[in-house]
N, C-alpha and C positions, 0 to 999 in steps of 0.2 A: 881091639875086637876084630876078628877076621872079617874081611869084606862081605863074604856070603851071608854071615850072620847079620851084619848091619843092613844089608839089602833085604834080608828076610824080615827083620823087625820093621823096616820102613814099609814093606809091603803089607804087613799085618795092620800097621797103623792106618795106612791108606785104605785098606779094605774096611776097617772098622769105621773110618770117617765116611767112606762111601755108603756103608750100610746105614750109618746114622743119618746122612743126608737123604738117603732113599726113604728111611722111616719117617723123617721129618716131612718130606714131600708127600708121603702117603697120608700122614696125619693132617697136613694142611689141606690136602685134597678132600679128605674125609670130612674135615670141618667145613670146607666149601660146600660139599654135598648137603650137609645138614642145614647150612644157612639157606641155600637155594631151595631145598625141598620144603623147609619151613615157610619161606617166603611164598613159594608157589601155593602151598596149602592155604595160607592166609588170603592170598589174592583170589584163589578159586572160590573160597567161601564167600567173600564179599561180592565177587562177580555174580555168583548164583543169586544172592540177595538182590543185586541190581537187576539182573535179567527178569526175576520174578516180579519186581516192582514195575519195571518197564512194561511188561506184558499187561499187568493189572491197569496201569495208567492208560495205555493205548486202548484197552477194552472199554474203560470208562468213557473215554472220549468218543469212541465209536458209538457206544450206546446213546450218549448224549446227542451226538450229531444226527443219528438216525431219528431220534425223537424230535429234534428241532426241524428236520426236513419234513417229517410227517405233519408237524404243527403248521409249517408254512404252506403245505399243500392244502390242508384243511381250511386255513384262512381264505385261500382262493375260492374254494367251494362255497364257504359261508358267505363270502362277499357277493358271489354270483347270485346266490339265492336271495340274499338280503336286498340287493339292487332290483331284482325282478319284482319282489313283493312291494318295495317302496315305489317302484314305477307304477304298479297297478293301483296303489293307494292314491297316488298323486295325479292319476289320469283325470283330466278335466277339471282339476282343482286350480283355483286362482292363487290361493295361498298354499304353497307347497309345504308338506310336512318334512321336517328335517330332524335327524337324530342329534342329540346334544353332545357331539364329539368334535373337537377341533379338526379342521381340514388337514392340518399338518400331521396330526396323529393318524388319520385315515391314510394319508399318503405314505407314512412310514410303514404302516401295516402292509400296504400294497407293494412297496419296495421289497419288504422282507419276503412276502409271499412269492413275488416274481423271482427273486433270487433263489429261493428254495426249489421252486418248480424247475428253474433252469438247471440247477445242479442235479436234481433227480433225473431229468431227461438226458442230460449230458453224461452223467456217470453211467447210465444204463448202456450208452453207446461206447464210452471210452474205457469201461471197466471200473467197477465200483470200489475196488480195493483202496481203502484209505480215504475215500471221498467223504465219508461221514465224519471221521476224525478231523480231517482237514477243514470241514465245514464248521465243526465245533470251535476250532481255533480261529479261523479266519472269516467264515461266512457272515456271521453276525456283524462284524466290523464293516464289511463291504456293503451290506444291505443299506447302510446309512450314507455310504460314500458315493463315489461315481466310478464308472468304468474307466479303464485306462485311456479311453478316447476322450474323456471329459463329459460324456453323455450319461445322464442318470440311468442306472441299470433298468429301472422300472419303465423307462420310455423306449427301450430297445425292443426289437422283435426278432423272432426267428433265430437264424444262425448267429447274427451279431450278438444277441442276448446270451446265447449259449457260450460263445467264445469269451465274452466279457465276464460272465459269471465264473467260468473255469479259471480264467486268468486271475480273477479276484481272490480265489482261494489257493492260488499257487499252481494251478494245474494245467495251464495249457499243458500243463505238466502232468496231469493225472494219467494221461495216456502214455507218457514217457517215464513215469515213475518219479516225478519231481517231488513236490511237497504232499503227495498223496498220503503218505504216512506222517501225520502231524503229531502223533504221540511219541512218547519215549525219547529217543535220541534226537529227534527233530526239534524238540524244544530246549535241548541242552546245547551249550557251547561245545565246540570240538575239544577243548581242553578238559571238559568233564565227560563228554559222551564217549570219547575214544581213548581212555587211559591205557587200554591194552597196547595201543600203538606206541606208548611211551616206553614200554618195556622191550628191550632188544632181545626177546626170546629168553630161554632159560639156559642158553649155551654159555659155557666158560671153558673152552678147550685147553687152555694152558694148564700147566701143572704147578703144584707147590704154591709159592708165594703169589704168583700171578693169578692162579685160580682163586685163591682166597681174596685177593684184591677185587677180582671181577665179581665174585659172589657177593661181597659186601656192597658193591655198586648196584647189583641187581636188587639186593635187600632194600637199599635206600629208595630205588625207583619204585619198588613195590609198595613201600610205605606211602610214597607220594600218590601213587595210583589209587590205593585204598582210600586215602583221604578224599580224593576226588570222587570216588564211587560213593562214599558215605554221604557227601554233600548232594550228589546226584539223586540218590535214593530219597533223601529228605525232600528235594525239589519235586520229584515225581510223586511222592506220597501226598504232598500238599496239593498238587495239581489234581490227583485222583479224588481227593476229598472235596475239592471245589466242584469238580465235574459231577460228583454224586449229589452235592447240595443243590446245584443248579437243576439237575434232573429231577430231584425230589420236589422242588418248588414248581417246576413246569408241569409235572404230572398232576399235582393238586389243582393248579390253575386250569390245565387242559381238561380235566374231568369236569370242572365247574363250567367251563366254556361249552363243552359238548352237551351239557344239559340244556343250554339255551339253543344250541344248534339243532338238537333233537326236537325241541319244542317248535322251532321254526319249520323244520321238515314236516312235523305233524300238521301244523297250520296249512302248509302248502299242499299236503295230501288231501286235506278236507276241501280246500278250494278247487283242486284239480278234479276231485270226485264230483263236486257240485257242478263244475263245468261239463263233465262227461254226461251228467244227468239232465243237462239243460236247465238246471235250477237257477234261481236268481243269484248270479255271481256277485253282483254289487252289494246285495244285502248281506251275503256271507262275508264279503270283504269288510264291510262296515262293522260287522259284529266282531271281527278280529283286529280292527284297526289299532286299538290301544295295546293289545298283546303284541302285535307285530312291532310297533314302535319301541316298546319296552324291551322286548327280546333282542331285537337288533342292536339297540343302544347298549344293553348290558353285555352282549356278545362282543361288540367292538371294544368296549371298555376293558374287558378281560384280555382281548387280543392285544391291546395297546400295552397292558402291563407285561404280558409275556414277551412282546417284542423288546420292551425296555430291558428285561432280564437277558434275553438272548443276545442283544446287541451291545451289552456291556462286556468289553473284552476280558477274557480270562487272564491275558497278559497285558502289561502296559504297552500302549501303542505310541510310537514316536510321532510327535506332531510339530508342525511349523506354521505359525500364524493361525493357529486354531484348526488347521486341516491335517488329516492323517497323511503321513509321509508314505509314499509307495515306491517300490523299486521299478526297474524298467519293464517288468512283466505285469505291473499293476498290483503286486502283492504288498499288503501293509508291512511296513518295517517296524519291528518290535524293539522296544528298549531292552538293552542287555546289561548284565553285570560285568564285573571285572574278568570273568572267565568266559563270557560270551553267552551265558544262559539267559533265556527270557525271564522277565521279572513278573511274578504274579501280581495281579491287580487287586490285591487282597482287600484293602479298605473300601474300595468302590464296590466290589462284589458283595461284601458284607452289608453295605448300606442299601444296595439295590434289592438284595434278597429279603432283607428285613422290611423294606418299604413295600415290596410286592405282597408279602404275607399280610401286611396291615391293610393294604388297599383292597385285596381280594375279598375281605370281609364285607365290604360295602355292596358286593354284587352276588351274595349267596342267594340261590333260588329259594323262593318261599316254600 
């Protein structure tokens, strides 16, 4: 065969081979596109579900924290009025009247009230964003503990109390954006909360075989990220459910408590009115003696039940020798699972909520 024909045939074969390789490369890159686009769609769908649940959980914790702070402040107001009326009743008495509530329970109520009031005052100055959610997660735990200085929070005053209280819920940091946002990703381990970081973008710049290899790698990474997001959604959903359950229980108890508080305010108004008219204050006081004692006692009993609910941690707290372990900033250290997520304190919460509902029945107003 003449050489030009041989070269021509070789060129045709080469061109055909090149076209085939080009087509194969195009096909592989198209397949890579399909894999990556499918992975991206799956991921975005699950991420949307996660974002929605994270928002719902954070909202539930905020609502719960706001109610807990309001309850704490009201306890302080109730205590002030109760002590005033008890002091009037006991004026000049040899045998002092005392309510039938153990002193340690009264101290626990005082600790909690002081902590809540400290957070409310501090959050107003430092920016309230996230303070309520942070309080729902950490505040109740710290109300029973001690400030990072080792001094009971309830015995501190002024700026020292403010600093100790904020440190207790993570926030020396509230002002600087530390643990202010305690919902959502803050309760999840980094391995769960940030799966998007595990995916090295959607880029796969190489062509052909390399593009297909990279696309399959992205596909595997997306599957792993989706698995983490599914678990995170479940964790957040359970957290939201407990926040709602705690809130529902507290609302019922607080309404019951406020009936006694309103009754006490009514008695005080009658006594103040009598005083303003120069009426016989002692006679009026004696007339209300039994009512005051019963009202104050039942109010504190309900307050104690609420404090028990609030100070039961939503998540399991790490302890050593029976004491809550705290980090260098005085923040409680929570137990975590294999991926670093906080562990729900499910069994204890169920027990406390059930017990609170049962005990509340003993103090229903007539």
